[in-house]
Biotite code that builds the C-alpha atoms (Angstrom):
import biotite.structure as struc

atoms = struc.array([
    struc.Atom([204.604, -161.087, -47.439], chain_id="A", res_id=1, res_name="MET", atom_name="CA", element="C"),
    struc.Atom([202.844, -164.439, -47.845], chain_id="A", res_id=2, res_name="LEU", atom_name="CA", element="C"),
    struc.Atom([203.293, -164.709, -51.738], chain_id="A", res_id=3, res_name="PRO", atom_name="CA", element="C"),
    struc.Atom([206.895, -163.810, -51.140], chain_id="A", res_id=4, res_name="LEU", atom_name="CA", element="C"),
    struc.Atom([207.559, -166.616, -48.432], chain_id="A", res_id=5, res_name="ILE", atom_name="CA", element="C"),
    struc.Atom([205.737, -169.121, -50.257], chain_id="A", res_id=6, res_name="GLN", atom_name="CA", element="C"),
    struc.Atom([207.347, -168.347, -53.278], chain_id="A", res_id=7, res_name="GLY", atom_name="CA", element="C"),
    struc.Atom([211.088, -168.570, -51.586], chain_id="A", res_id=8, res_name="GLU", atom_name="CA", element="C"),
    struc.Atom([210.334, -171.345, -48.930], chain_id="A", res_id=9, res_name="CYS", atom_name="CA", element="C"),
    struc.Atom([208.202, -173.615, -51.108], chain_id="A", res_id=10, res_name="VAL", atom_name="CA", element="C"),
    struc.Atom([208.844, -173.124, -54.613], chain_id="A", res_id=11, res_name="THR", atom_name="CA", element="C"),
    struc.Atom([212.306, -171.878, -54.740], chain_id="A", res_id=12, res_name="ARG", atom_name="CA", element="C"),
    struc.Atom([214.313, -173.423, -51.751], chain_id="A", res_id=13, res_name="MET", atom_name="CA", element="C"),
    struc.Atom([211.587, -176.052, -51.256], chain_id="A", res_id=14, res_name="GLY", atom_name="CA", element="C"),
    struc.Atom([212.394, -175.887, -47.337], chain_id="A", res_id=15, res_name="TRP", atom_name="CA", element="C"),
    struc.Atom([208.798, -176.900, -46.771], chain_id="A", res_id=16, res_name="ILE", atom_name="CA", element="C"),
    struc.Atom([205.858, -178.391, -49.135], chain_id="A", res_id=17, res_name="SER", atom_name="CA", element="C"),
    struc.Atom([202.800, -176.706, -50.223], chain_id="A", res_id=18, res_name="GLU", atom_name="CA", element="C"),
    struc.Atom([201.150, -178.961, -47.648], chain_id="A", res_id=19, res_name="ALA", atom_name="CA", element="C"),
    struc.Atom([203.347, -178.086, -44.964], chain_id="A", res_id=20, res_name="GLU", atom_name="CA", element="C"),
    struc.Atom([203.153, -174.211, -45.904], chain_id="A", res_id=21, res_name="PHE", atom_name="CA", element="C"),
    struc.Atom([199.276, -174.661, -45.798], chain_id="A", res_id=22, res_name="LEU", atom_name="CA", element="C"),
    struc.Atom([199.313, -176.443, -42.118], chain_id="A", res_id=23, res_name="ASP", atom_name="CA", element="C"),
    struc.Atom([201.764, -173.580, -41.248], chain_id="A", res_id=24, res_name="ALA", atom_name="CA", element="C"),
    struc.Atom([199.844, -170.979, -42.367], chain_id="A", res_id=25, res_name="LEU", atom_name="CA", element="C"),
    struc.Atom([196.655, -172.765, -40.227], chain_id="A", res_id=26, res_name="ALA", atom_name="CA", element="C"),
    struc.Atom([198.819, -173.023, -37.290], chain_id="A", res_id=27, res_name="MET", atom_name="CA", element="C"),
    struc.Atom([199.929, -169.237, -37.381], chain_id="A", res_id=28, res_name="CYS", atom_name="CA", element="C"),
    struc.Atom([196.617, -167.688, -38.334], chain_id="A", res_id=29, res_name="ASN", atom_name="CA", element="C"),
    struc.Atom([195.702, -169.505, -34.654], chain_id="A", res_id=30, res_name="ALA", atom_name="CA", element="C"),
    struc.Atom([198.185, -167.511, -32.764], chain_id="A", res_id=31, res_name="LEU", atom_name="CA", element="C"),
    struc.Atom([198.460, -163.594, -32.171], chain_id="A", res_id=32, res_name="PRO", atom_name="CA", element="C"),
    struc.Atom([201.015, -161.717, -34.007], chain_id="A", res_id=33, res_name="GLY", atom_name="CA", element="C"),
    struc.Atom([202.025, -161.196, -37.675], chain_id="A", res_id=34, res_name="PRO", atom_name="CA", element="C"),
    struc.Atom([202.189, -164.415, -39.748], chain_id="A", res_id=35, res_name="ILE", atom_name="CA", element="C"),
    struc.Atom([205.397, -163.638, -41.080], chain_id="A", res_id=36, res_name="ALA", atom_name="CA", element="C"),
    struc.Atom([207.053, -163.618, -38.161], chain_id="A", res_id=37, res_name="ILE", atom_name="CA", element="C"),
    struc.Atom([205.573, -166.942, -37.386], chain_id="A", res_id=38, res_name="LYS", atom_name="CA", element="C"),
    struc.Atom([205.888, -168.519, -40.558], chain_id="A", res_id=39, res_name="LEU", atom_name="CA", element="C"),
    struc.Atom([209.656, -167.745, -40.728], chain_id="A", res_id=40, res_name="ALA", atom_name="CA", element="C"),
    struc.Atom([210.130, -169.173, -37.269], chain_id="A", res_id=41, res_name="ALA", atom_name="CA", element="C"),
    struc.Atom([208.699, -172.513, -38.384], chain_id="A", res_id=42, res_name="LEU", atom_name="CA", element="C"),
    struc.Atom([210.362, -172.510, -41.573], chain_id="A", res_id=43, res_name="VAL", atom_name="CA", element="C"),
    struc.Atom([213.693, -171.752, -40.008], chain_id="A", res_id=44, res_name="GLY", atom_name="CA", element="C"),
    struc.Atom([213.374, -174.507, -37.219], chain_id="A", res_id=45, res_name="TYR", atom_name="CA", element="C"),
    struc.Atom([212.489, -176.979, -40.064], chain_id="A", res_id=46, res_name="LYS", atom_name="CA", element="C"),
    struc.Atom([215.661, -175.919, -42.027], chain_id="A", res_id=47, res_name="ALA", atom_name="CA", element="C"),
    struc.Atom([218.367, -175.570, -38.879], chain_id="A", res_id=48, res_name="GLY", atom_name="CA", element="C"),
    struc.Atom([216.617, -176.117, -35.825], chain_id="A", res_id=49, res_name="GLY", atom_name="CA", element="C"),
    struc.Atom([216.631, -173.427, -32.681], chain_id="A", res_id=50, res_name="PHE", atom_name="CA", element="C"),
    struc.Atom([219.538, -171.747, -34.548], chain_id="A", res_id=51, res_name="SER", atom_name="CA", element="C"),
    struc.Atom([217.988, -171.537, -37.939], chain_id="A", res_id=52, res_name="GLY", atom_name="CA", element="C"),
    struc.Atom([214.711, -170.303, -36.245], chain_id="A", res_id=53, res_name="ALA", atom_name="CA", element="C"),
    struc.Atom([216.570, -167.569, -34.658], chain_id="A", res_id=54, res_name="ALA", atom_name="CA", element="C"),
    struc.Atom([218.285, -166.401, -38.134], chain_id="A", res_id=55, res_name="ALA", atom_name="CA", element="C"),
    struc.Atom([215.084, -166.709, -39.532], chain_id="A", res_id=56, res_name="ALA", atom_name="CA", element="C"),
    struc.Atom([213.080, -164.303, -37.001], chain_id="A", res_id=57, res_name="LEU", atom_name="CA", element="C"),
    struc.Atom([216.483, -161.938, -37.132], chain_id="A", res_id=58, res_name="VAL", atom_name="CA", element="C"),
    struc.Atom([216.290, -162.035, -41.477], chain_id="A", res_id=59, res_name="GLY", atom_name="CA", element="C"),
    struc.Atom([212.713, -161.354, -41.562], chain_id="A", res_id=60, res_name="VAL", atom_name="CA", element="C"),
    struc.Atom([212.117, -158.860, -38.619], chain_id="A", res_id=61, res_name="SER", atom_name="CA", element="C"),
    struc.Atom([215.156, -156.621, -38.864], chain_id="A", res_id=62, res_name="ALA", atom_name="CA", element="C"),
    struc.Atom([214.788, -155.542, -42.619], chain_id="A", res_id=63, res_name="PRO", atom_name="CA", element="C"),
    struc.Atom([210.966, -154.700, -41.596], chain_id="A", res_id=64, res_name="ALA", atom_name="CA", element="C"),
    struc.Atom([211.903, -152.620, -38.622], chain_id="A", res_id=65, res_name="VAL", atom_name="CA", element="C"),
    struc.Atom([214.471, -150.619, -40.346], chain_id="A", res_id=66, res_name="CYS", atom_name="CA", element="C"),
    struc.Atom([212.336, -149.954, -43.526], chain_id="A", res_id=67, res_name="LEU", atom_name="CA", element="C"),
    struc.Atom([208.889, -149.303, -41.686], chain_id="A", res_id=68, res_name="MET", atom_name="CA", element="C"),
    struc.Atom([210.961, -146.874, -39.369], chain_id="A", res_id=69, res_name="GLY", atom_name="CA", element="C"),
    struc.Atom([212.415, -145.039, -42.825], chain_id="A", res_id=70, res_name="ALA", atom_name="CA", element="C"),
    struc.Atom([208.852, -145.219, -44.634], chain_id="A", res_id=71, res_name="LEU", atom_name="CA", element="C"),
    struc.Atom([206.957, -144.264, -41.584], chain_id="A", res_id=72, res_name="SER", atom_name="CA", element="C"),
    struc.Atom([208.734, -140.947, -41.125], chain_id="A", res_id=73, res_name="ALA", atom_name="CA", element="C"),
    struc.Atom([208.613, -140.196, -45.115], chain_id="A", res_id=74, res_name="LEU", atom_name="CA", element="C"),
    struc.Atom([205.061, -141.293, -44.777], chain_id="A", res_id=75, res_name="TYR", atom_name="CA", element="C"),
    struc.Atom([203.822, -139.399, -42.179], chain_id="A", res_id=76, res_name="LEU", atom_name="CA", element="C"),
    struc.Atom([205.814, -136.107, -43.367], chain_id="A", res_id=77, res_name="ARG", atom_name="CA", element="C"),
    struc.Atom([204.321, -136.195, -47.090], chain_id="A", res_id=78, res_name="HIS", atom_name="CA", element="C"),
    struc.Atom([201.122, -138.450, -46.521], chain_id="A", res_id=79, res_name="ARG", atom_name="CA", element="C"),
    struc.Atom([198.844, -135.669, -48.462], chain_id="A", res_id=80, res_name="GLU", atom_name="CA", element="C"),
    struc.Atom([201.215, -135.474, -51.156], chain_id="A", res_id=81, res_name="HIS", atom_name="CA", element="C"),
    struc.Atom([199.394, -136.416, -54.306], chain_id="A", res_id=82, res_name="PRO", atom_name="CA", element="C"),
    struc.Atom([201.955, -138.739, -55.444], chain_id="A", res_id=83, res_name="SER", atom_name="CA", element="C"),
    struc.Atom([201.972, -140.727, -52.237], chain_id="A", res_id=84, res_name="VAL", atom_name="CA", element="C"),
    struc.Atom([198.195, -140.633, -52.232], chain_id="A", res_id=85, res_name="VAL", atom_name="CA", element="C"),
    struc.Atom([198.409, -142.185, -55.632], chain_id="A", res_id=86, res_name="GLY", atom_name="CA", element="C"),
    struc.Atom([200.842, -144.940, -54.782], chain_id="A", res_id=87, res_name="ALA", atom_name="CA", element="C"),
    struc.Atom([198.968, -145.915, -51.907], chain_id="A", res_id=88, res_name="LEU", atom_name="CA", element="C"),
    struc.Atom([195.730, -146.190, -53.978], chain_id="A", res_id=89, res_name="GLN", atom_name="CA", element="C"),
    struc.Atom([197.212, -148.072, -56.817], chain_id="A", res_id=90, res_name="ALA", atom_name="CA", element="C"),
    struc.Atom([198.991, -150.344, -54.086], chain_id="A", res_id=91, res_name="VAL", atom_name="CA", element="C"),
    struc.Atom([195.977, -151.379, -52.183], chain_id="A", res_id=92, res_name="ARG", atom_name="CA", element="C"),
    struc.Atom([194.235, -153.526, -55.214], chain_id="A", res_id=93, res_name="PRO", atom_name="CA", element="C"),
    struc.Atom([197.665, -155.037, -55.762], chain_id="A", res_id=94, res_name="VAL", atom_name="CA", element="C"),
    struc.Atom([197.780, -156.149, -52.370], chain_id="A", res_id=95, res_name="VAL", atom_name="CA", element="C"),
    struc.Atom([194.410, -157.847, -52.903], chain_id="A", res_id=96, res_name="VAL", atom_name="CA", element="C"),
    struc.Atom([195.497, -159.410, -55.693], chain_id="A", res_id=97, res_name="GLY", atom_name="CA", element="C"),
    struc.Atom([198.322, -160.746, -54.114], chain_id="A", res_id=98, res_name="MET", atom_name="CA", element="C"),
    struc.Atom([196.461, -162.461, -51.421], chain_id="A", res_id=99, res_name="LEU", atom_name="CA", element="C"),
    struc.Atom([194.003, -163.884, -53.843], chain_id="A", res_id=100, res_name="ALA", atom_name="CA", element="C"),
    struc.Atom([196.451, -165.419, -55.795], chain_id="A", res_id=101, res_name="TRP", atom_name="CA", element="C"),
    struc.Atom([197.948, -167.021, -52.461], chain_id="A", res_id=102, res_name="VAL", atom_name="CA", element="C"),
    struc.Atom([194.329, -168.292, -51.925], chain_id="A", res_id=103, res_name="VAL", atom_name="CA", element="C"),
    struc.Atom([194.044, -169.743, -55.348], chain_id="A", res_id=104, res_name="VAL", atom_name="CA", element="C"),
    struc.Atom([197.414, -171.293, -55.332], chain_id="A", res_id=105, res_name="SER", atom_name="CA", element="C"),
    struc.Atom([196.303, -172.776, -52.146], chain_id="A", res_id=106, res_name="LEU", atom_name="CA", element="C"),
    struc.Atom([193.103, -174.677, -53.233], chain_id="A", res_id=107, res_name="ILE", atom_name="CA", element="C"),
    struc.Atom([194.150, -177.912, -54.814], chain_id="A", res_id=108, res_name="PRO", atom_name="CA", element="C"),
    struc.Atom([196.566, -178.715, -51.786], chain_id="A", res_id=109, res_name="THR", atom_name="CA", element="C"),
    struc.Atom([194.297, -176.990, -49.134], chain_id="A", res_id=110, res_name="GLY", atom_name="CA", element="C"),
    struc.Atom([190.529, -178.060, -50.067], chain_id="A", res_id=111, res_name="VAL", atom_name="CA", element="C"),
    struc.Atom([190.740, -181.560, -51.290], chain_id="A", res_id=112, res_name="THR", atom_name="CA", element="C"),
    struc.Atom([187.130, -183.173, -50.789], chain_id="A", res_id=113, res_name="SER", atom_name="CA", element="C"),
    struc.Atom([183.953, -181.614, -50.723], chain_id="A", res_id=114, res_name="LEU", atom_name="CA", element="C"),
    struc.Atom([183.774, -181.787, -46.825], chain_id="A", res_id=115, res_name="GLY", atom_name="CA", element="C"),
    struc.Atom([186.937, -179.572, -47.126], chain_id="A", res_id=116, res_name="GLY", atom_name="CA", element="C"),
    struc.Atom([185.211, -177.402, -49.243], chain_id="A", res_id=117, res_name="ALA", atom_name="CA", element="C"),
    struc.Atom([182.074, -177.083, -47.082], chain_id="A", res_id=118, res_name="ALA", atom_name="CA", element="C"),
    struc.Atom([184.372, -176.335, -44.096], chain_id="A", res_id=119, res_name="LEU", atom_name="CA", element="C"),
    struc.Atom([186.095, -173.634, -46.452], chain_id="A", res_id=120, res_name="ALA", atom_name="CA", element="C"),
    struc.Atom([182.387, -172.027, -46.850], chain_id="A", res_id=121, res_name="VAL", atom_name="CA", element="C"),
    struc.Atom([181.828, -172.455, -43.230], chain_id="A", res_id=122, res_name="VAL", atom_name="CA", element="C"),
    struc.Atom([185.067, -170.614, -42.354], chain_id="A", res_id=123, res_name="ALA", atom_name="CA", element="C"),
    struc.Atom([184.537, -167.657, -44.859], chain_id="A", res_id=124, res_name="PHE", atom_name="CA", element="C"),
    struc.Atom([180.675, -167.304, -43.622], chain_id="A", res_id=125, res_name="ALA", atom_name="CA", element="C"),
    struc.Atom([182.323, -167.093, -39.965], chain_id="A", res_id=126, res_name="ALA", atom_name="CA", element="C"),
    struc.Atom([184.632, -164.548, -40.494], chain_id="A", res_id=127, res_name="LEU", atom_name="CA", element="C"),
    struc.Atom([182.282, -162.344, -42.893], chain_id="A", res_id=128, res_name="ALA", atom_name="CA", element="C"),
    struc.Atom([179.932, -162.401, -39.449], chain_id="A", res_id=129, res_name="LEU", atom_name="CA", element="C"),
    struc.Atom([182.636, -161.204, -37.568], chain_id="A", res_id=130, res_name="GLY", atom_name="CA", element="C"),
    struc.Atom([183.828, -164.566, -35.625], chain_id="A", res_id=131, res_name="VAL", atom_name="CA", element="C"),
    struc.Atom([187.649, -163.731, -34.283], chain_id="A", res_id=132, res_name="HIS", atom_name="CA", element="C"),
    struc.Atom([190.080, -165.983, -36.603], chain_id="A", res_id=133, res_name="PRO", atom_name="CA", element="C"),
    struc.Atom([191.380, -167.526, -33.944], chain_id="A", res_id=134, res_name="ALA", atom_name="CA", element="C"),
    struc.Atom([188.303, -168.825, -32.869], chain_id="A", res_id=135, res_name="VAL", atom_name="CA", element="C"),
    struc.Atom([187.395, -170.190, -36.376], chain_id="A", res_id=136, res_name="VAL", atom_name="CA", element="C"),
    struc.Atom([190.836, -171.835, -36.262], chain_id="A", res_id=137, res_name="VAL", atom_name="CA", element="C"),
    struc.Atom([190.563, -173.353, -32.802], chain_id="A", res_id=138, res_name="ALA", atom_name="CA", element="C"),
    struc.Atom([187.009, -174.674, -33.640], chain_id="A", res_id=139, res_name="ILE", atom_name="CA", element="C"),
    struc.Atom([188.305, -176.236, -37.173], chain_id="A", res_id=140, res_name="ALA", atom_name="CA", element="C"),
    struc.Atom([191.431, -177.747, -35.417], chain_id="A", res_id=141, res_name="MET", atom_name="CA", element="C"),
    struc.Atom([189.085, -179.341, -32.280], chain_id="A", res_id=142, res_name="GLY", atom_name="CA", element="C"),
    struc.Atom([186.644, -180.695, -34.773], chain_id="A", res_id=143, res_name="GLY", atom_name="CA", element="C"),
    struc.Atom([189.398, -181.970, -36.931], chain_id="A", res_id=144, res_name="GLY", atom_name="CA", element="C"),
    struc.Atom([190.918, -183.633, -33.960], chain_id="A", res_id=145, res_name="ALA", atom_name="CA", element="C"),
    struc.Atom([187.630, -185.343, -33.204], chain_id="A", res_id=146, res_name="ALA", atom_name="CA", element="C"),
    struc.Atom([186.324, -186.366, -36.727], chain_id="A", res_id=147, res_name="PHE", atom_name="CA", element="C"),
    struc.Atom([189.156, -186.517, -39.359], chain_id="A", res_id=148, res_name="PHE", atom_name="CA", element="C"),
    struc.Atom([191.912, -188.834, -37.745], chain_id="A", res_id=149, res_name="ARG", atom_name="CA", element="C"),
    struc.Atom([193.988, -189.910, -40.537], chain_id="A", res_id=150, res_name="GLY", atom_name="CA", element="C"),
])
C-alpha cells in the first residue's frame, strides 16, 4: 500500500509533499494499527478536513475489507493448490522490492545529513535487535524535540 499511497497522494495528486509524506509515515509508525488507514486519515484531513478524513477512511477501508473477505475465503479453500502456492511465492519478493523502493525513494528527503544517516543506521540496528518500532520512533521524536529544534 505504501508505494500506491505515495504515488497517488504525493506524485499524482499532490495532496502532500514528499517531506509531509515522510513525516506522516513517521507519525503513523508511532501509533498502533495499519499504516494505510492512518495515512489515509491524515491525507484526507489535510485535503478536506474532517469530512475528507472520513471519506478517505471509508475509501481505503471498504474495498480492503470486501476484497480481503473474498480472498480469505478463496485462500482458505485453495491454499494448497500449486497455483496458489506458486502465486504467493512469486509475490513475496515483489512486495519486498516495492517496500525497498519506498525506502530508496524517501532517502533524499528523509536523510539529509550525516547525523540523519547515523540515526537511520541506529534505528535499523535497534529494529534488528528486536526493539519495538513504536519505541524507536518515540525515542527519536523525543530526542528530536529536545536537540534538533529548527
